[in-house]
C-alpha positions as CSV (number, residue, x, y, z in Angstrom):
1,M,121.0,123.4,92.6
2,R,118.3,122.0,94.6
3,I,116.3,119.5,92.9
4,T,113.4,117.6,94.3
5,L,112.6,114.2,92.6
6,V,108.8,113.1,93.0
7,T,107.0,110.1,93.0
8,M,102.8,110.4,93.2
9,P,100.1,108.0,93.3
10,W,99.6,105.5,92.5
11,H,102.9,103.8,92.7
12,P,102.9,100.7,94.9
13,I,103.5,101.5,98.4
14,D,105.4,98.7,98.8
15,L,108.1,99.2,96.3
16,P,110.8,102.3,96.2
17,S,110.8,103.7,92.9
18,L,113.0,102.8,90.3
19,Q,113.0,105.9,88.1
20,I,114.1,108.3,91.4
21,G,116.5,105.9,92.5
22,L,118.7,106.0,89.4
23,L,117.9,109.9,88.7
24,H,119.2,110.3,92.4
25,A,122.2,108.3,92.0
26,L,122.8,109.7,88.4
27,V,122.4,113.5,90.1
28,S,124.7,112.5,92.2
29,R,127.5,111.1,89.9
30,T,127.1,113.9,87.3
31,R,126.4,116.5,89.5
32,P,127.7,116.4,93.1
33,Q,127.1,119.9,94.0
34,D,123.4,119.5,93.4
35,A,121.4,119.0,96.7
36,V,118.9,115.7,95.6
37,R,115.9,115.4,98.1
38,E,113.1,112.9,97.4
39,F,109.2,113.4,97.8
40,H,107.1,109.5,97.8
41,G,103.6,111.0,97.2
42,S,102.2,107.6,97.0
43,L,103.4,106.8,100.6
44,R,102.2,109.9,101.6
45,W,98.9,109.1,100.2
46,A,98.8,105.8,101.9
47,E,99.0,107.7,105.3
48,F,96.9,110.9,104.5
49,L,94.1,108.5,103.5
50,L,94.7,106.0,106.9
51,E,94.9,109.2,109.6
52,R,92.2,111.4,107.5
53,S,89.7,108.2,107.8
54,G,90.1,107.3,111.0
55,G,91.9,103.7,109.5
56,R,88.6,103.1,107.5
57,L,91.0,103.6,104.2
58,R,93.9,101.4,104.4
59,P,96.5,100.4,102.2
60,G,94.8,97.6,100.9
61,D,91.8,100.2,99.7
62,Y,94.7,102.2,97.8
63,V,95.7,98.9,96.0
64,R,92.2,98.2,94.9
65,V,91.8,101.8,93.6
66,G,95.2,102.2,92.2
67,S,96.3,98.8,91.1
68,D,93.3,96.5,90.4
69,S,91.4,99.8,89.0
70,I,94.2,100.5,86.5
71,F,92.2,99.4,83.4
72,H,88.8,102.0,84.4
73,G,91.0,105.1,85.5
74,L,89.6,105.3,89.1
75,G,93.2,106.3,90.6
76,D,93.2,109.0,88.1
77,W,89.6,110.2,88.5
78,V,90.5,110.6,92.3
79,F,92.9,113.6,91.5
80,S,90.8,115.1,87.9
81,G,88.7,117.4,90.6
82,V,91.8,118.6,92.3
83,L,93.5,119.0,89.0
84,Y,90.6,121.0,86.9
85,D,89.3,123.1,90.3
86,D,86.2,121.0,90.2
87,P,85.4,118.7,93.4
88,D,82.3,117.5,91.2
89,W,84.1,117.2,87.3
90,G,84.1,113.7,86.1
91,G,81.4,112.6,88.3
92,E,78.7,111.9,86.3
93,R,80.4,110.0,83.8
94,L,82.2,108.1,86.0
95,R,78.4,106.9,87.7
96,D,77.5,106.0,83.4
97,Y,80.8,104.0,82.9
98,A,80.6,102.4,86.2
99,E,77.1,101.1,85.8
100,R,77.9,100.1,81.7
101,H,81.0,98.0,83.0
102,A,79.4,96.8,86.2
103,I,82.3,97.9,88.7
104,T,82.3,99.5,91.8
105,V,83.3,103.0,92.6
106,G,82.5,104.0,96.3
107,T,86.0,103.6,97.8
108,A,87.6,105.7,95.0
109,R,84.7,108.5,95.7
110,D,85.8,108.3,99.5
111,M,89.3,109.0,98.6
112,R,88.6,111.6,96.3
113,A,86.9,113.8,99.1
114,Y,90.3,113.8,100.6
115,A,92.8,114.9,97.2
116,A,92.4,118.4,97.4
117,E,93.8,118.7,100.9
118,F,96.4,116.2,100.0
119,I,97.5,118.0,97.0
120,A,97.9,121.1,99.3
121,E,99.9,119.8,102.0
122,C,102.4,117.4,99.1
123,A,103.1,121.5,97.5
124,D,103.6,122.6,101.0
125,A,106.0,119.8,101.7
126,V,107.6,119.9,98.5
127,L,108.0,123.8,99.0
128,A,109.5,123.6,102.2
129,D,112.9,122.7,100.9
130,D,113.0,125.8,98.5
131,P,113.5,123.4,95.5
132,D,114.7,124.9,92.0
133,V,113.6,121.8,89.9
134,A,110.6,119.5,91.0
135,G,111.1,116.5,88.6
136,F,108.2,113.9,88.2
137,T,108.1,110.7,87.2
138,T,105.0,109.6,85.8
139,T,104.0,106.0,84.9
140,F,100.7,104.4,84.0
141,M,98.1,106.3,86.6
142,Q,100.1,108.9,87.6
143,N,99.4,111.7,85.3
144,V,96.9,113.0,87.1
145,S,98.1,113.1,90.3
146,S,101.2,114.7,89.3
147,L,99.6,116.9,87.2
148,A,97.8,118.3,90.1
149,L,100.7,119.0,92.2
150,A,102.4,120.4,89.8
151,R,100.3,122.8,89.1
152,E,99.5,123.9,92.6
153,L,103.6,123.9,92.8
154,K,103.5,126.5,90.0
155,R,100.7,128.7,91.5
156,R,102.5,129.3,94.3
157,S,106.4,129.1,93.5
158,P,106.4,130.5,89.8
159,R,110.0,130.8,89.3
160,L,110.4,126.7,90.0
161,T,111.0,124.8,87.2
162,I,108.6,121.6,86.6
163,V,109.7,118.5,84.6
164,F,108.0,115.4,83.8
165,G,109.7,112.7,82.7
166,G,109.0,108.5,83.0
167,S,107.1,106.1,80.3
168,N,103.7,108.0,80.5
169,C,106.0,110.5,78.2
170,D,107.2,108.5,75.7
171,G,106.9,109.3,72.3
172,P,103.8,111.6,71.4
173,M,102.6,111.4,74.8
174,G,105.0,113.7,76.3
175,H,104.8,116.4,73.4
176,A,100.6,116.2,74.4
177,L,101.3,116.4,77.7
178,H,103.4,119.3,77.9
179,R,101.8,121.6,75.0
180,N,98.0,120.7,76.9
181,H,99.3,122.1,80.6
182,R,101.6,125.2,80.4
183,F,102.9,124.8,84.3
184,V,105.1,122.0,83.0
185,D,107.9,123.6,81.8
186,Q,110.2,120.2,80.1
187,V,109.4,117.0,79.4
188,V,111.8,114.4,79.1
189,R,111.0,111.9,76.5
190,G,112.5,108.5,76.4
191,E,115.7,107.4,78.8
192,G,116.7,110.4,81.0
193,E,120.2,109.3,81.5
194,Y,121.6,111.3,79.2
195,A,119.1,114.1,78.8
196,F,118.0,115.2,82.5
197,P,121.8,116.4,83.2
198,A,121.6,117.7,79.8
199,L,118.8,119.6,80.8
200,L,119.7,121.2,84.3
201,R,123.2,122.4,82.5
202,H,121.3,124.4,80.3
203,L,118.9,125.5,83.3
204,D,122.5,126.3,84.9
205,E,123.4,128.4,82.1
206,G,119.9,129.8,81.6
207,T,120.1,128.5,77.6
208,P,117.4,126.9,75.6
209,P,117.6,123.6,75.4
210,A,117.1,122.8,72.1
211,D,119.5,120.5,71.8
212,V,118.5,118.3,74.2
213,P,117.0,115.0,72.2
214,G,113.4,114.2,72.4
215,L,113.0,117.5,75.2
216,C,109.8,119.3,75.3
217,W,109.7,122.7,76.1
218,W,107.9,126.2,76.1
219,D,109.6,128.6,73.4
220,G,107.8,131.3,74.4
221,E,104.4,130.2,74.6
222,T,105.1,127.5,71.8
223,S,105.7,124.3,72.8
224,R,109.0,123.1,71.1
225,A,109.5,119.0,70.9
226,N,112.6,118.2,69.7
227,D,113.8,115.4,67.8
228,E,114.1,112.1,69.9
229,S,117.2,110.8,69.6
230,R,117.9,106.8,68.2
231,R,120.6,106.4,70.4
232,T,119.8,104.1,73.3
233,V,121.4,104.4,77.1
234,A,124.1,102.2,77.2
235,P,124.1,99.5,80.4
236,A,127.3,101.2,81.8
237,D,125.7,104.4,82.3
238,I,122.8,103.0,84.1
239,P,123.3,104.0,87.6
240,S,122.5,101.6,90.8
241,P,119.8,102.9,92.6
242,D,120.1,105.1,95.5
243,Y,117.3,103.9,97.7
244,D,118.4,105.4,101.2
245,Q,115.6,108.3,101.1
246,W,113.1,105.9,100.5
247,Q,113.7,103.7,103.4
248,S,113.9,106.6,105.9
249,A,110.5,107.7,104.5
250,L,109.2,104.0,104.9
251,D,110.7,103.7,108.5
252,A,109.2,106.7,109.8
253,S,105.7,106.1,108.3
254,P,102.2,104.5,110.5
255,V,102.0,102.7,107.1
256,A,105.0,100.6,107.5
257,E,103.1,97.7,109.4
258,Y,100.8,97.5,106.3
259,V,103.4,96.6,103.9
260,H,105.8,94.4,102.8
261,P,108.7,96.0,101.3
262,K,110.4,94.9,98.3
263,L,113.7,96.2,96.6
264,V,113.4,97.2,92.9
265,V,116.2,96.3,90.5
266,E,117.1,96.7,86.6
267,G,119.4,94.2,84.7
268,A,118.1,94.6,81.3
269,R,116.1,97.2,79.0
270,G,114.1,96.5,75.9
271,C,113.5,92.9,74.4
272,W,115.7,90.8,72.7
273,W,112.1,88.9,70.9
274,G,110.7,92.3,70.0
275,E,113.6,93.3,68.5
276,K,113.1,90.6,66.0
277,H,109.5,89.6,66.7
278,H,107.6,92.1,68.1
279,C,104.4,90.5,69.8
280,T,101.6,92.2,68.0
281,F,99.7,93.1,70.7
282,C,102.4,94.5,73.2
283,G,103.4,97.9,73.3
284,L,105.4,97.8,77.1
285,N,108.7,98.7,75.4
286,G,107.5,101.9,74.3
287,S,110.1,103.6,71.9
288,A,113.1,101.7,73.3
289,M,112.9,98.2,71.8
290,A,116.4,97.8,71.6
291,F,118.2,95.0,73.8
292,R,120.9,96.0,76.3
293,A,121.6,94.3,79.5
294,K,124.3,95.0,82.4
295,P,126.6,92.2,83.0
296,G,125.6,89.4,85.5
297,E,127.9,90.1,87.6
298,R,127.7,93.9,88.2
299,L,123.9,93.0,88.5
300,W,124.3,90.8,91.4
301,D,126.8,93.0,92.8
302,E,123.5,95.7,92.6
303,V,121.5,93.3,94.6
304,D,124.2,92.5,97.1
305,H,124.7,95.9,98.0
306,L,120.8,96.7,98.1
307,V,120.2,93.4,100.3
308,R,123.0,94.5,102.6
309,R,122.1,98.0,102.9
310,H,118.8,97.6,103.4
311,R,118.1,94.2,105.0
312,I,115.3,93.7,103.0
313,L,115.4,90.0,100.5
314,D,112.4,90.0,98.2
315,V,113.6,91.8,94.9
316,V,111.9,92.6,92.1
317,T,113.1,92.8,88.6
318,V,111.4,95.1,86.5
319,D,113.4,93.6,83.2
320,N,110.8,92.7,80.5
321,I,112.3,89.6,79.5
322,I,115.5,87.9,81.5
323,D,119.0,88.1,79.7
324,M,119.5,84.6,79.1
325,A,123.3,84.9,79.8
326,Y,121.8,85.4,83.4
327,F,121.2,81.7,83.3
328,R,125.4,81.4,83.5
329,D,126.3,84.2,85.7
330,F,123.7,86.1,87.8
331,L,121.5,82.8,88.7
332,P,124.1,80.8,89.8
333,R,125.6,83.6,92.0
334,A,122.4,84.1,93.4
335,A,121.7,80.2,93.8
336,A,125.2,80.2,95.7
337,S,124.6,82.8,97.7
338,G,122.8,80.8,100.4
339,W,120.3,83.5,101.3
340,D,116.6,83.1,101.3
341,L,115.9,85.5,98.6
342,R,112.4,85.7,96.8
343,M,112.2,87.1,93.5
344,H,110.5,88.3,91.0
345,Y,111.2,87.6,87.2
346,E,109.7,88.3,83.7
347,V,111.3,85.5,81.2
348,K,109.9,83.8,77.8
349,S,107.8,80.7,78.2
350,N,110.0,78.6,76.5
351,L,112.7,77.6,79.2
352,T,113.9,74.3,79.7
353,R,113.3,72.3,82.4
354,E,116.7,72.9,83.7
355,Q,116.7,76.8,83.6
356,L,113.1,76.8,85.5
357,A,115.2,74.7,88.3
358,L,117.8,77.1,87.8
359,L,115.4,80.0,88.8
360,A,113.9,78.5,91.4
361,D,117.3,77.4,92.7
362,S,118.3,81.0,92.6
363,G,115.1,82.5,94.6
364,T,112.7,83.1,92.0
365,V,109.4,82.5,93.0
366,H,107.4,84.2,90.6
367,I,107.9,84.6,87.1
368,Q,105.5,86.0,84.1
369,P,106.3,83.7,81.2
370,G,104.1,85.5,79.2
371,I,102.1,82.2,78.2
372,E,99.0,84.1,76.7
373,S,97.6,81.2,75.2
374,L,97.4,77.1,74.8
375,G,96.8,77.3,70.7
376,S,100.0,77.4,68.5
377,R,97.6,79.0,65.8
378,V,96.8,81.7,67.9
379,L,100.4,82.0,69.1
380,D,101.2,82.1,65.9
381,L,99.0,85.6,65.0
382,M,100.5,86.9,68.4
383,D,104.4,86.0,66.8
384,K,105.4,84.6,70.1
385,G,107.7,82.3,68.5
386,V,106.4,79.5,71.0
387,T,103.7,76.8,70.6
388,G,100.7,75.4,73.2
389,A,102.3,72.2,73.7
390,R,105.7,74.3,74.8
391,N,103.4,76.4,77.2
392,V,101.6,73.5,78.7
393,R,105.4,72.4,79.7
394,T,106.3,75.3,81.0
395,L,102.8,74.8,83.2
396,R,103.6,71.8,84.6
397,E,107.3,72.7,85.4
398,C,106.2,75.5,87.5
399,E,104.6,72.9,89.5
400,N,107.8,70.5,89.6
401,H,110.0,74.0,91.0
402,S,107.2,75.3,93.1
403,L,107.6,78.4,90.3
404,T,104.3,80.8,91.1
405,C,103.4,81.6,87.4
406,S,101.4,84.5,86.2
407,W,99.7,84.6,83.4
408,N,96.4,85.8,81.3
409,L,94.6,83.6,78.8
410,L,94.5,86.3,75.7
411,Y,92.0,86.5,73.1
412,G,90.5,88.5,70.1
413,F,93.4,88.6,67.9
414,P,92.3,89.4,63.8
415,G,92.3,86.4,61.8
416,E,91.6,83.7,64.8
417,S,88.6,81.5,64.8
418,A,86.1,79.4,66.9
419,D,88.0,76.7,65.4
420,D,91.2,77.7,66.9
421,Y,90.1,77.5,70.4
422,A,87.5,74.4,70.3
423,A,90.2,71.6,70.9
424,V,92.0,73.6,73.4
425,V,88.7,74.4,75.7
426,D,87.8,70.7,75.5
427,Q,91.2,69.9,76.9
428,L,91.1,72.9,79.6
429,P,89.4,70.5,82.2
430,A,92.8,68.0,82.1
431,L,94.7,70.8,82.8
432,V,92.9,72.1,86.5
433,H,95.4,70.5,88.6
434,L,98.0,73.2,87.0
435,Q,98.4,77.0,87.6
436,P,95.3,78.5,85.8
437,P,95.4,82.2,84.0
438,G,94.5,85.0,85.9
439,G,91.6,85.4,83.5
440,A,90.5,85.0,79.5
441,H,90.9,88.3,78.7
442,R,90.2,90.6,75.2
443,I,93.3,92.0,74.4
444,Q,93.4,95.9,74.1
445,L,95.5,98.1,71.7
446,E,98.1,99.6,73.1
447,R,100.0,102.5,71.7
448,F,103.3,101.3,70.4
449,S,102.0,97.9,69.7
450,P,102.5,96.5,65.9
451,H,98.3,96.5,66.2
452,F,98.2,100.3,66.9
453,D,101.1,101.0,64.6
454,D,99.8,99.0,61.4
455,P,96.5,99.4,61.0
456,G,96.6,96.6,58.4
457,L,97.0,94.1,60.8
458,G,93.5,94.1,61.7
459,F,92.3,97.2,64.0
460,G,91.7,99.9,61.7
461,K,89.4,101.9,64.0
462,R,90.5,103.1,67.3
463,A,89.7,106.1,69.5
464,P,91.0,107.0,73.2
465,A,89.7,104.2,75.8
466,E,86.2,104.9,77.2
467,M,88.1,105.5,80.4
468,Y,89.4,108.5,79.7
469,Q,86.8,110.6,79.6
470,H,85.7,110.5,83.4
471,V,89.8,111.2,83.5
472,Y,90.7,114.8,81.3
473,D,89.2,117.2,80.0
474,L,90.7,117.5,76.8
475,P,89.6,116.9,73.0
476,E,89.8,113.7,71.5
477,S,92.5,114.9,69.3
478,E,94.6,115.6,72.3
479,L,93.7,112.4,74.0
480,T,94.4,110.7,70.8
481,D,98.1,111.5,71.2
482,L,98.2,111.7,75.4
483,V,96.9,107.6,76.1
484,Y,98.3,104.6,76.1
485,L,94.8,102.8,75.9
486,F,92.4,102.8,72.7
487,D,89.6,101.4,71.9
488,T,88.7,99.5,68.8
489,E,86.7,97.2,67.2
490,D,86.2,94.0,68.4
491,A,88.0,91.0,66.4
492,G,88.4,87.0,66.4
493,L,86.3,85.3,69.0
494,G,82.9,86.3,70.0
495,G,79.5,84.6,70.6
496,E,78.8,81.3,71.9
497,A,82.8,80.7,71.6
498,E,83.9,83.4,73.4
499,A,81.7,82.5,76.5
500,R,82.1,78.7,76.0
501,L,86.5,80.2,76.6
502,K,85.8,82.3,79.5
503,Q,83.4,79.5,81.6
504,A,86.0,77.0,81.3
505,V,88.5,79.4,82.8
506,E,86.1,80.2,85.6
507,R,86.2,76.3,86.3
508,W,89.6,76.1,85.8
509,L,90.2,78.7,88.4
510,L,88.1,77.2,90.9
511,G,89.2,73.8,90.6
512,H,93.0,74.4,90.7
513,P,93.0,74.2,94.6
514,S,91.8,70.7,95.6
515,S,93.7,69.3,92.1
516,T,96.8,67.1,91.7
517,L,97.7,65.0,89.3
518,T,101.1,63.3,90.1
519,F,103.5,61.0,89.3
520,E,105.1,57.5,91.4
521,E,107.9,55.3,90.5
522,D,107.9,52.0,92.1
523,G,110.2,50.0,90.6
524,D,109.1,49.2,87.0
525,A,105.8,50.8,87.5
526,L,104.9,53.8,86.9
527,F,101.8,55.0,88.6
528,V,100.0,58.1,88.2
529,H,97.6,59.2,90.8
530,D,94.5,61.4,89.6
531,R,92.7,64.0,92.2
532,R,91.6,66.2,90.0
533,R,88.4,68.2,90.0
534,G,85.8,66.8,88.0
535,W,87.5,63.6,87.7
536,P,87.4,60.4,89.0
537,S,89.3,59.6,92.2
538,R,91.9,56.6,90.6
539,T,95.3,55.9,90.4
540,H,96.8,54.6,86.7
541,R,99.6,51.9,86.6
542,F,101.7,51.4,83.6
543,T,104.6,49.1,82.9
544,G,106.8,48.8,79.7
545,W,106.7,50.6,77.1
546,Q,103.6,52.5,78.2
547,A,105.5,53.8,80.9
548,D,108.3,54.9,79.1
549,A,106.3,56.9,76.6
550,L,104.6,59.1,79.5
551,R,107.9,60.1,80.7
552,L,109.1,60.4,77.1
553,L,106.1,62.6,76.6
554,E,107.3,65.2,79.2
555,S,109.6,66.8,76.4
556,G,106.4,66.9,73.8
557,R,106.6,64.5,70.8
558,N,104.2,63.4,67.9
559,A,103.2,60.3,67.6
560,A,106.0,59.1,65.2
561,A,109.0,60.4,67.2
562,L,107.8,58.9,70.1
563,Y,107.4,55.6,68.1
564,R,110.5,55.8,66.8
565,L,111.9,56.4,70.8
566,L,110.6,53.2,72.0
567,T,111.4,51.1,69.4
568,E,115.0,52.3,69.9
569,D,114.9,51.6,73.5
570,G,114.1,48.0,72.2
571,H,110.5,48.0,72.8
572,P,108.0,46.0,70.4
573,P,105.0,48.2,70.3
574,T,103.7,48.7,66.7
575,P,102.6,52.0,65.1
576,G,98.2,50.9,65.6
577,Q,99.4,50.4,69.6
578,V,101.0,53.6,70.1
579,A,98.1,55.1,68.2
580,G,95.7,53.4,70.2
581,W,97.3,54.1,74.0
582,L,97.9,57.8,72.7
583,R,93.8,58.0,72.4
584,R,93.1,56.2,75.6
585,A,95.7,58.9,77.5
586,L,94.1,61.4,76.1
587,E,90.4,60.4,76.8
588,L,91.9,59.9,80.7
589,G,93.0,63.5,80.8
590,L,96.9,62.5,80.9
591,L,98.5,64.3,77.8
592,F,97.6,67.3,76.2
593,R,97.3,67.8,72.7
594,D,98.6,70.6,70.2
595,G,98.4,70.0,66.9
596,R,100.1,66.6,66.2
597,T,102.4,67.3,69.6
598,Y,101.6,65.3,72.8
599,V,102.7,66.4,76.4
600,S,102.2,64.3,79.4
601,L,100.5,66.4,82.1
602,P,101.7,64.5,85.4
603,T,103.7,66.2,88.1
604,W,106.7,64.7,89.9
605,R,105.7,67.2,93.6
606,V,102.5,69.5,94.6
607,P,103.9,72.4,95.9
608,V,101.9,73.8,98.8
609,R,99.1,75.7,97.8
610,M,98.3,79.3,99.7
611,D,94.7,79.0,98.6
612,E,93.8,75.6,100.0
613,P,91.1,76.0,102.9
614,G,92.7,76.3,106.2
615,Q,96.3,77.0,105.0
616,V,98.2,79.2,107.2
617,Y,101.2,78.0,105.7
618,G,104.2,80.9,106.6
619,S,102.5,82.1,109.6
620,F,105.7,82.4,111.5
621,Y,109.3,81.3,109.9
622,H,112.9,83.3,109.9
623,R,114.6,83.5,106.5
624,R,118.2,84.7,106.2
625,G,120.8,87.1,104.2
626,P,124.1,88.4,104.7
627,G,124.9,89.2,108.0
628,F,121.2,89.2,109.0
629,V,117.9,87.4,110.1
630,I,114.4,88.1,109.3
631,V,111.5,86.7,111.2
632,M,107.9,86.8,110.6
633,D,105.1,86.6,113.2
634,R,101.7,85.9,111.8
635,R,100.4,83.9,114.5
636,D,98.2,86.4,115.9
637,K,95.8,87.4,113.1
638,E,94.8,90.9,114.4
639,A,98.5,91.5,113.9
640,S,101.7,90.6,112.7
641,A,105.6,91.4,113.6
642,R,108.5,91.4,111.4
643,Y,111.9,91.6,113.4
644,T,115.1,91.9,111.9
645,F,118.2,90.6,113.8
646,D,121.6,91.9,112.9
647,D,123.4,92.6,116.2
648,P,125.8,90.0,116.1
649,D,125.3,88.7,119.4
650,L,121.5,88.5,119.3
651,L,122.6,86.7,115.6
652,A,124.7,84.1,117.3
653,T,122.4,83.0,119.7
654,F,119.5,83.1,117.4
655,D,121.5,80.5,115.6
656,A,123.0,78.7,118.2
657,L,119.3,77.9,119.7
658,Q,118.2,76.3,116.2
659,E,118.9,73.1,118.3
660,P,117.5,72.3,121.8
661,T,120.6,74.1,123.6
662,P,121.3,73.9,127.3
663,L,121.4,77.1,129.3
664,D,124.5,76.5,131.0
665,E,126.3,76.0,127.5
666,L,125.7,79.4,126.5
667,T,127.3,82.6,127.4
668,G,126.0,85.3,130.0
669,V,125.3,87.8,126.6
670,Q,123.7,84.7,124.9
671,Q,121.6,84.1,128.3
672,E,120.3,87.2,127.8
673,A,119.8,87.3,124.2
674,A,117.9,84.2,124.7
675,S,115.6,85.8,127.4
676,L,115.3,88.5,124.6
677,L,114.0,86.1,122.0
678,A,111.6,84.6,124.4
679,C,110.1,87.7,126.2
680,E,109.2,88.2,122.2
681,G,108.2,84.6,122.1
682,L,110.6,83.9,119.6
683,A,112.3,81.6,121.5
684,L,111.1,79.1,124.3
685,L,112.9,78.2,127.7
686,A,112.0,75.5,129.6
687,D,113.4,72.6,131.7
688,G,117.1,74.4,131.5
689,R,117.3,74.4,127.9
690,A,116.3,77.0,125.3
691,V,115.2,76.4,121.8
692,A,114.4,79.2,118.6
693,L,110.8,78.6,117.6
694,P,110.5,80.3,114.0
695,P,111.7,77.7,111.6
696,R,113.7,78.5,108.6
697,I,111.3,78.6,105.3
698,Q,112.0,75.8,102.9
699,H,109.4,76.5,100.5
700,W,107.2,79.1,99.5
701,P,103.8,78.5,99.0
702,V,101.8,78.4,95.3
703,P,100.7,81.0,94.4
704,C,103.5,83.4,95.8
705,T,101.9,86.4,94.0
706,G,103.2,88.7,97.1
707,I,106.7,89.5,95.8
């Protein structure tokens, strides 16, 4: 059997498709007689736009439409005219939507003019391999482009079997996608490791796939939806992804010079917190909440293999939450490797100082800790299992360990009130030196979330999100099963209190790049240097029990606990003195108060800030991996270059030239290599000596969101 695995826009063009990588490895393992090809339509689309527009539509525009506009459906709209054979389809609806939501859609309109020709070229390329099966993976905003290509493939080759799968096909969404698109033969709902090989066996044998759990299939003109299995895929049955064809496609692509490629790995599925306390607003785990994780040793072996094979040091983990066992096995292995990794991880926000330090030592530079709020009552409404004080501690420790922390401040929870936010908003100016949220956003209603599953939690009215009106030509009854996001009545915060929260967050975002609040020890004295925007520039000096109090409050304590610890240490303050000092420290913005808990705010270090005025950090550097070195050269603002050294002689010469070295101490081969490095501007030869120029990068700037 000939199988082509397809990923379409708007998959990120700097990442391989984990789903395709897993399915390719799975088919190779379970059906070695089959021929597997991959079609990376997202990469093709970026190439197509670049070429057809004469360089006007670049990969940066791809990101703005495909990722930044995900909650407005612009990427899906680009291809909806092809799906419905009408170049003007949804145009007027989008125009009205854009005016009401104050968004610009010019780039999406420019792209739409090329969509039909692109789909035709994609069909040519896929059918050139004469596949028996075309398997599409679809997540977030990949539905319409995938459907448009599937429809064209079926029109040209009716015998071709079209299979869909991915997160957009989970639960009722998969059945709705199937029954509304006759050209889609089967839809795999849920995890595919067991279902996809079982489906292929039925296709081989020409038998109805009635026993494949969760599968949607056509029984004559009737769309059947098999019952979904409660059995989840065991970690041992999850293959290691195969990215060889993606690498070949990227290496040959004219888009390669615009992207910084990264590897994608998967250590765990599900959410161990959500199994016990499902965060009320979160639907990301779909129908597969059960937490499973590969052993840390195996995950490290996968990372080791992929890094060596692809010569890439940036690693994105897709786990919805880190397995806490990885702090004992996987992360120490990464830290001990000596490689200059850059990793992304999603974590829980109650990690300890030591755990955050290990993340940083392992090469993790970017975390998503799910902070969501700094008010404990609102966090309780979310069922987050963490306090506002603990979240502030996490923000502070991210500064101490140069960890980029991505988070959003969410509001709009049923049962919240303006009083739940007032104390937090009053204190936000004191946090201006810590990493701000991306913004303050009202929550959306997501399928699979407790808010969606239980209208009694406060969202009784719901309808498919407005953006789908310019994406799909389907009745609301079908959209209700097909889509992931829903509109509902506003709850919680509103009016003046909502505006005040948003304004405070905007001021935080503006003030952060130039703000610091740092500790400095000098003998028995503890100095706090305050250079925060909106605060007087000054230095505070603390000694005795007051200095100890600031240190003790790094872990967060109430007044009674603080008094007890100070007394145990032999300090003589009275409870009244401690209370008075706490009030004064709050006035100075040196503490954050969450209910009865106080947290000290100064940091022990300040990371390099990417958004500092005139900052060019990281324009020229090298990174080390196992048997190779990567050099990034962005000294020329008009162009950038990426070099990978894995030739033993060149690598040995580069290592030798980390310190100025006389040329006559180099072998003949090394002298040639030094000349080659000098020709590329990577080494300097002068006065009979040679030295490599790009320094090894030691600390990544914050924010470091490219990973």
